[in-house]
N, C-alpha and C positions, 0 to 999 in steps of 0.2 A: 248251392252250398247246403249241407245237411245241418240239422239242428245242433248236433254234437260239435261240428266244425265251427259253426257260428258262435257257440258258447265259448269254445277254446279261444277263438279270435278275440272275442270281447274281453275275456279274462286277461289275455296277453296285452291287449290295448290298455286295460285298466292298470296292469302292473307297470307298464311303460310310463303311464301318466304319473303314477305314484313316484317312480324313480326319478322323474324329471322335476317333480314339484317338491320333493322332500329328500333329505339326505342325513344320515346319522353321523357320518364322519366329517369332522372339520378339516378344511383344506387351508394350509398356512404356507406362505412363501416369504421371501425377503432376506434381510440382512444376515450375513454369516456371523457377525458379532452377537446379534440377538439370538441366533439359532440355538446355542446351548441352553439359554434361559427358557426359551419357548419350548424346546424339546423336553426339558425337565418338568414343566407344567403339563405338557401333553401326556407324559408318562404317568404323572400323578393322577390326572383325570381318568386315564384308562384303568389305573389300578384301584381307584377308590370310588368310582361312580359306575352307573349302569351304561355310560357312554363309551364307545370305542376310542382307542388312542388316536388323536388327530394325526394327520399326515403333515409333517413339517419339512419343507424344502429350503435349502440354502441357495438362493438365486442372486444374492446381492440386493442392496436397497433399491437401486435403480431398476433392476430386472423385476423385482417384486412389485414395484409400483406399476410397471407396464402391464403385468399380468392382472393385478388387482383392478386397475382402471379400464381394462379392456371391455368390460360390460357387466351387466347385472345378473345374467343367468347363472344357474348353479354349476356350470362348467368352469366358472371363474373362481378364484380364491375368495374365502370368507374374510381372511385376515392377512395383512402384510406387515412384516417386521421391518424396522428401519433404524439405522445407526446415525441418522440425522433427520431433521424435520422434513415433512412432505414439502416439495417445491410448489410454488404457485402454478407453474406450467403443468405439473402432475395433477393438481387439483382441477385445473381447467380441462385436462384430458379426461379425468373421471366424469366431470359434469357433462362433457360432450357425449360420452358413452352411456349416460343415464345413471351413473353412480353418484347420487346426490345426497345420500344420508350416511355420513362417515363420522366416526368418533375417534379422536386422538387420545392415546394413552401414553403417558411418560412413566417408565418403570424404574428409572434410577440413573445413576451416572456411570460413565466408563472412561478410562484413559486410553489414549492411543500409545501403545508401547513401541519404543525403538529398541529392539533387543538383539542379542548376539548369543553365540554358544558360550556356555558357562566356563569353558576352559580358558577363555580370553581374559586379559586384564580388564579391570573396571574402565568404563568409557563414559566421558562426560562431554556434552556438546551443547552449543547454543542453538536456539531456533534459527538464527540467521545462518549459521554454518550448515545446518541441515537443509535449509531452503536452497542455499548455494550448491549443495551437493547434487540435488536432483533436478534443478531447473534446466530447461532447454537452452536458455541464454542467460548470461550473467554480466554484471558491469565490467567494462574494460579496466585496465590498470589505472588509467587516468580518471575513471569514473564518469566519462562523458558520453559513452555509448554502450550498447549491448553487443556482446560477442557470443559466438557459439561456445557452450560450456567446455573449457579445456581441462577441467579438474579430473584427474585420474586417481589421485591419492588424497587422503584427508589432509596431509601436510601441505598439499598444493593450495588448499583453501586458507590454512593458517598454520604457521610453523610450529605452533604449540600443540597441534593435533598429531597423532601417530603417523608414521611413514607406512601407511597401510592402504591397500587398494580399496577404492570405493565401489562396493557392490551392494545394492539394496533390493531385496525381494519385497514387493509391495502389492497392494490391492489393485485390481483393474478399474477402468473408468466407470463401470456399472456399480461399483461399491460405494456405500455410504461412508465407509472409513476413508476411502480415497477423497471423497468430497470434503469431509471434515479436515483431513490432513492438508489439502490444498488451501482451504479457507483459513485455518488457524496458523499453519506454518508458512506457506508460500505467500498468500495474499497478505497475511498479517505482517510479514517481513518486507515484501517488495512495495507495498503501499507507502512505506516510510522512506523509500529510496528515491531521491530526486530523478535519477536517470530513468526510472520507470514512469513516474508521474509526469515528467516533462515530455516523454515520448507519447504518453497517452493524450496529453493536451494538444501536442503539436502535429501529430501525424494521424490523419483520419483513416488512412489505410491500415495502420497498425492498431487502431482503436479496438477492433474486434479481438485481435490476437492478444492484446495485453489488458483487456478490460478486467479480467479477473486476476491478472498477474500470477497465473498458475499453470504455465505450460511446462509439462514434465519432459525431461530429456528422453530420447528414443534411441540412443546409441549403444544400448546394452548395459549401461551402468545401473539404471533403474529397470528392474525386470518384473512386469506384471505377472502375478503368479496365481491367478484364478480366485474364485470365491471361497475356496476351502482353506481357511487359515492354518489348518494342520499340515498342509503341503508346505507352507512357508517354514513351519517349525522343523519339518523333516529336512528341508534344504539347508537350514542353518547348522544342523548337526553334521552335515556332510561338508559344507564350505565354511571353515572356521573364520575366514576373513569377512564373510557377509553379515549384513544386518537385515532384520525383518521389521515390517510395519504391520501391526495388527492390534486387536482389542486387548485390553488388560487381562480379561478373563483367560485368554489363551496363554499369557505369560504365567499366571497363577497355576494354571493346569499343568504347565511344563516347567515349573520352577526348579526341578531337579536337573534340567538340561540347559535352560536359558537364564540369562540375566538381563534386566532392563537397564538401559543407559540413563544417566541423569540428563535432564534437559533443562537448561538455564540453572544448573546446580541443584535441581530437585529430582529425587527418585520417584518413580510411580508407585504409590502406596494408596490404600483406601483413604487414609487421612488427607494426603496431599491432593488427591483427586476430588474428594468431597469438598475440601476447603477452597479449591480453585488455585492453590499454589502450584500444582503441577500444570504446566502451560499448555498441554495438549489433552484437555478433558472435554467431554461432551455428554449430552443426555441421550438416552436410548428410548425408542418408541415402538408401539405397534398401532395399527389402524384397523378398525372394524367396519365391515360392510353391513350396516344395520338392516338393510332390506332382506338379508339372508336369514335373520334370526328366527323368523317364523318357520321356515323350511328346514333350518339346521338348528334344532332346539339345544344341542350341546353347546352352542356358542355362549349363551348366557352363563352357564356353569363354568366354562373355561375362563371367561373374562373375569368373573367373580373370584375364581381361584387364583388367577395370575396377579390380580391387584390386592390380594389379601396380605395381611401382616405375616402370615406363615411363609409367604413367598418373597415379598419385596421389602419387608420390615428389616430393621437393623440386625436382627437375629434370624432372619428368614433363610429358607433353603437356598435361595438364589445368591445370597451374599457369600455362601460357602464356596461357590464356584466363580466368584469374581465380580458380581454386581455390587455397586456402591449405592447404599440406600439414600433416598431423598430425605431432607429434613422432615420431621414429624408433621408439622402443619401443612407443608406443601404436599406431602404424601396423602394426607387425609382429604385435602381439597381436590386433588387429581382423582383419587379413588371415587369420590362422590360424583364427580362430573362424568367419569367413565361408566359407572353403574347406571347413572341416569341417561346415558347415551347422548350426551351433549354433542350437537352437530358442529363439525369443523366448518368454518367459513373462510373465504378468501382473505378477509380482513384479519382474522385471528392468526393466520399463517404468516402475516407480515410483521407480527409483534413478537 
């Protein structure tokens, strides 16, 4: 090999090493609900600093966790967004793959909207009615057993509800919104029904199936509609009978086309979500892979910007697109822990 060729080869090798050990652009994956907020911060970072705009992908909370926890190398995401807390099994998966230095950030509150096309009459429903509409099995008429869900119209569930077809466009299994909906609406309802709890106690074979009381029907009434909530919005404007399940921010973004149903008599509003009066509300998160910060220097600036008052405060940019701000003291406490890169532990995820 000539001296010139050797020099070129060494330079190419050095360039490859640099590209593998450092990266300017942040890679972010995860929740479709957090996506608009994360994207807004990413755009602000690209517009106001020397760093390039981060790449933000909407993969769903579960899908994002799988990518985030797959390993520590720079081909994996630096940050994952989530519309529910990291699960202990996901934390264990991260640890198994060498991702052991993670920080949890809570950015604010969000409500899960149950919405319809605005041309319809106002709709009000209880959490119990909603759970019965989407469950795979429901209590029999005598309340002593579970039967395959027979409900085709809302009036089949309760005569006080409209004589209208039940069709619900909702998030898929990989979605954090789906996880939160199952926990707050289905589990919250069915754990109080003796027919479910009795079956859980008496039948070991059914134990696994009913452990979470959240088996969603698969007969076409509930239609998993992907991780892009805008697709659900589009479907609602075409099918006036249908309802959609998605984050409150998408309802606000499309309030000229959609209206949110009352749940337990409460409308989804910033005030009702922040106070906890709206019964389907949850916190929103992102998780950082701190081992990447040295090689991806833009991370620190992005995290600092995301957690700033300018973004997540009561008058912040993100509240204009649907984020509900945390109380002042809680916001300050969480901001400090995120800036200091406090490590998530298995114990902390259980509380």
